[in-house]
N, C-alpha and C positions, 0 to 999 in steps of 0.2 A: 206381156204387158197389155193392160186394159186400154181399149180405145173408146173414145166417146166423141160424138159430133153435136155441136150446138150451132145456133145462129150467131151468138155473141158470147165471147169469153171476157169476163172482167177480172183483171188481176188486182186483187186487194179488196178486202171486206171492211173497209172503213166508211166514213160518212159519204164521200163522193162515189165510191164504187157501189155501195148499196143503193143509193139514190138512182144512179144510172141503171142498175139492174132492175129496179122496181119499175121505172118508166118504160124500159124496153120490154119487160115482161107484160106490162099492161097492153102493149101494142101487139101482143101475140108472138113475140120473139122467144125462141128457146135460149135461155140464158143460164150460164154457169158462172158463179163467183168462186174464184180460186184464192183462198186465204192461206198465207204462210204459217200463221200462228195457229194455236189450238182452239181459238174462238175468234168471232168477229167483233169489231168495234172496240178494240182495246184502248185506243186513244180517246174515243168518246167516253169510256168509262172512268178515266182519270181526269177528264177535263172539268173545269170549273169547281175544283175541290170536291169532285165526285158528284156534282149536281148538273153538270153540262150546261154551259152558257151557249145555248143552241142557235141563237141569232141575236141580232140587234135591230131595234126598231128604226134607227137612224141610218141604215146602210146606204152609202153613196160611193161612187167610184173614188172620191177623194180619201176614202178610208183604206185604200189599197196601194201597195208599192208594186211597180212593174217597170221594165224598161219601156213598155208601151202603156201609158196610164189610161189609155182609151179602150184597151182590149176587153176589160172586164165588164164594160157597160152593157153590152148586149145580153149576156147571160144574167146579169143582176136585174135587168129589166124584165127578163122573161120568166124568172122565178124569184119572187120577192120574199121578204120576211113574212108578209101576210099569208103567202102560200104555205110556208112551213108551219106557221101558227095554226092555220086551218087543219093541218095534219095532226098536230098536237091535240087540238080540240076535238077532232074526230074520234081520237082514241081516249078522250076524257082524262088526259094527263094534267094534273094541276101544275101551274107554273106562276112565276112572279117576276116583276121587273125589279131589278136591284138598283142600279144607278146607271145614268147616261144611256138609257135605252136597252140595257143588257137583260136578256130573258134567261131564267134558270128554271129547271125542274124544282118543284117543291120537295119532292121525295129524293130521287137519286137518278143518275145518268143512265142506269139500267132501264129506266122507262123509255128512253129514246132508242136504245138498242132493241128493246122489245117491240116498239112500233115498227122499226125497220124490218125486223125478222118477220112479224106478222104480214107486213105489206109484201115482202118477198115471197112468203108462202102463198098469199092470195094471188100473186101474179105468176106463180108457177116457176119461180127462180130456184135453181138448185145451188145450194151453198156447200162447198167442199172445203174443209179446213185441213191443216197439216200437210199442205201441198208445197213442196220445195221444188220450184221450177228450175230445171237444169238448163234448158235452152228453148229459144223461140225461133222458128223459121217460117218463111213464107214461100209457098209454091203458088198454087191456085187459091188455097186458103191459108190461114195462119195455123201453125202446128205448135202446140205448147207441150213440152215434154217434162215430166217429173220422173222420179225414180220408180214410180209405180204405175203411171198411166200416161196416155198420149191423148191430148184434146185438140179437136179441129173446130174451127169456126171461120166464117168469112169476115167477121169484125172482131177486133181485139182492142179492149179499153184498158189503158194503163192507169191505175188508180193506187199506185204503190206508196204514195206519201213521200215525205222528204227524209232528211238525215236526223231530224230531232228526236230525242229520247230513245237512243238505241236499245236501252234495257227492255223496251216493250216490243222490240223487233225491227226498228227502222234500219233500212239498208239503202245502198245506192242503186238497187236493181233497176229502178225506173229510168234513171239517168243513163245507165249502161245500155239499156234496151233502146233508148232514143238514139244514142250514138251508133249502135249497131245498124240502125236504119238511116244513118246519115242526117239525123235531126240535131240541130244546134242546141247547145245548153248555155244559158247565162250563168256566170260564176255563182256558186252557192256559198251561203254563209249563215251562221246561226242568227236568228231574229227573235224578238220578244224574249230577251235573255238577260240575266243579271250581269252587271259589269264588276270587274274586280278593281280594287284600288292599285295605284302605284305603291311601291314599297314604302315611300315616304308618307303617303296618305293613309296607308294601312296602320302605321304606327300612330298617326294623329287621331284616327277616328274609329278604328275597329273595336275598341273597348266600349263603344257606344252601341254595339250590336243589339238589335231589338227595338231601337228608337225609330218611330214612324212620324212623318210630318207631311202635311200638304205642301207641295212645291209646284213650280212650273219648270219643267226640264225642257231644254231647247237644244237643237242642233240645226244649224242653217235656218231655214224658214219654218221648220217643224217645231211645234211646241205643244206640250201636253201638261195640263194642270190636273194633277192627281196625287196620290200618296207616294212618298219615297220611303224606303226602308233601309236603314244601315244594317249590314250584315257582318259577320266575322271576317269576310273576305272583301267586301266592297259595298256596292249599292244595288238594291232591288226595289220591288214595289211597282205598282202600275205605271207611274210616270217614267221610271227608269226603263222598264221593259219596253214601253212605247218608243222612247227615243233611241233605244239600242238598235232598232231596225234600221235606223238612218245613220248611225255613227259610222265614220269612215275608217276607224281604227287608228287615226293619227291625231286629228284635231281635238280640242277639248269640248266637252259638252258644258252648257251653261245652265246653272240652277239658280232660280229665284227662291230664296228661302222664306220669303214672306209676301207671296203674291197678293197684290191688291191692297197692301198696307204700307203706310209710311211710318216707320218705327221711330224715327228721330224727331217727329213733330213735337211730341211731348217734351223732349229734351230741349229743343229750341225755345219753346214757350215757357220753360221753367227757369227760375233763377238758379236752380241746382243742376249743375252739369258735372257728373262724376261717374265713376264705374258703377256705383250702387244704383244710380238712376238709369244708366244704360242697361244694367242687368235687369232691372224691373221692366223696362221697355221690351227687352227681348223675351223675357219670361211670358209676357202677355201675347207674344206673337208665335212662339214655337216651343217645342218641348224643352223642359228646363235643362236636361243634361246637354242637349244640343246647343242651347243658348250659352250655357257656362263654357263649353268647349270653344264655341265660336269666339266669345270675348277673350278667352285665354290666348287663342292663336292669332286673333286679329284685334288687338286693343287699338282704339282710336288714337291717332298721333297727337291729338289735343282736343280741346272742347270748343274751339271757334266754329262758326257756322260752316266754314269751308271744310273743317275736319268732319263735322257731322254729315255733310253732304257726301263726302268720300266714304264714310261708314255706311251710309244709306245705299250708295251705288254698289258697294261691295256685297252687301246683303242680297241685292237683287240680281247679282251677276257673278256668283261663285263659279269659277272655272275649274272643272275636274278633268284631268287627263287620265282616263282609265288605263290600267295596265293591260287589260284584255277583256274579253267576255268570258263567261263561264262555259262557253262551248255548247255543242249539240246535246250533251248530257242534260243540261238545264234549260235548253231553248225550247220554247213552246212550238215554234215553227221553223221552217227553212225558207229563207229568202233566196231569189234566183230559181233556176230550174229550167225546164224545157222553154225554149225561146217562143214567145207568143207570135213572132213573125212566121213561125213554121205552122201555125194552127189557124183554123177557121174560128173567128170569134163567135160565130152562131152555133157551130156544131162541135167544136173542139177536135175536129178531124185533122189529121196531118195533111198538109198541102202537097207533100211528096209522096206519101204512101197511102193510097186509098184504103179505107177500112180500118186504119190505125188511129186511135184517139187517146188523148191525154187529158186527164181531169184532176181537180183537187190540188193538193200541196205540191205535187211533182211539177206543176206548171209555174212559170215565173209570174205569179200573182200571190201576193202576201198581204194579209189583212192586218189591221190594227188589233190591239187587244180588245176584247169585249164582245165576242160572238161573230165577228166579221169573217174569220176564217171558216167557220162552219157554214156561214151563208154562201161563201164562195164554193164550198164543197157541194152544198145542195144545188146551187144554181149551175155550176159546171157539169155536175152529174146529170141534172135534169136535161140540159141541152144535149149532151151526148146520148142520153137515153131516148130522146125524141128522134134521133138521127140514125142510130145504128140499125 
């Protein structure tokens, strides 16, 4: 068996792991990135429709879920969207803002992987792919064993990601490693994930698959005004993905089908109050197929002002009780993970095990849709890279 010794071993060649390796390498540390797959950055490559939504201009702690909502503040302040934009511009990668501060590559996500690869090369980082780790032990140093080699280092960084999208290699390895060292895990669940209809709602709405409309989706105090997409199984689109991260699996989500609009005003002001007039009012506010189905399923009980007020209220507060989520196969990220109480907010180092770090998606910090999870990856990776 081949033996190799480094100062730092990073488990996982995704966004967080590569950023950590770059920063550690710049500081003169001998760094190895061990990647289970046959290439690095697989999740980067499929993100943003293949164009990688690499950060968000409006990144704030409020854009993240965690049992400790303050934990992410230190890292996000130390490595900001402007810092990653500077890296993009240093390599002359063209990019654009899409909506709501979301930044994408003009060409392809491969540009981001190429940047990280170049930076790793410049920092002397060794990237080793197709490494199936069989066990990790700690004596004086950490020992990482695969079927073909044994790696030793005084610092071990776990950047193995979450459970989302298993088809590209997601596993529970990072969580198992944390438990091995007595580190707590917050319960994991799929996040930024489509929701499935109940059987009753599937029969009512799934023939509208492909219909998209701007809505405000709410759960508790969280609300998101973006597009909703009806699918053959349920609901998707940015508004639904956002609210899915907060859904408790039991209570209904509430959807405003006409945010910022008063649909029945024209009806109240008109001498004509009938289904044809109601249909015309709804057609002006939402896709025709959705408007037709809504009126079919929710005809107003009458045409008095009180009836129109009830119709208006219902349009702005459609309660949907999802059957479930589409699960980790369709989830963009995993919520929950390594308990932030176990880690230093400044360095990402375990409070119990010196030299052991956890960064990126494996940690209980989950961003909203729109580049926030990448920014957490860059920021947490940077902080660990400055400390190892």
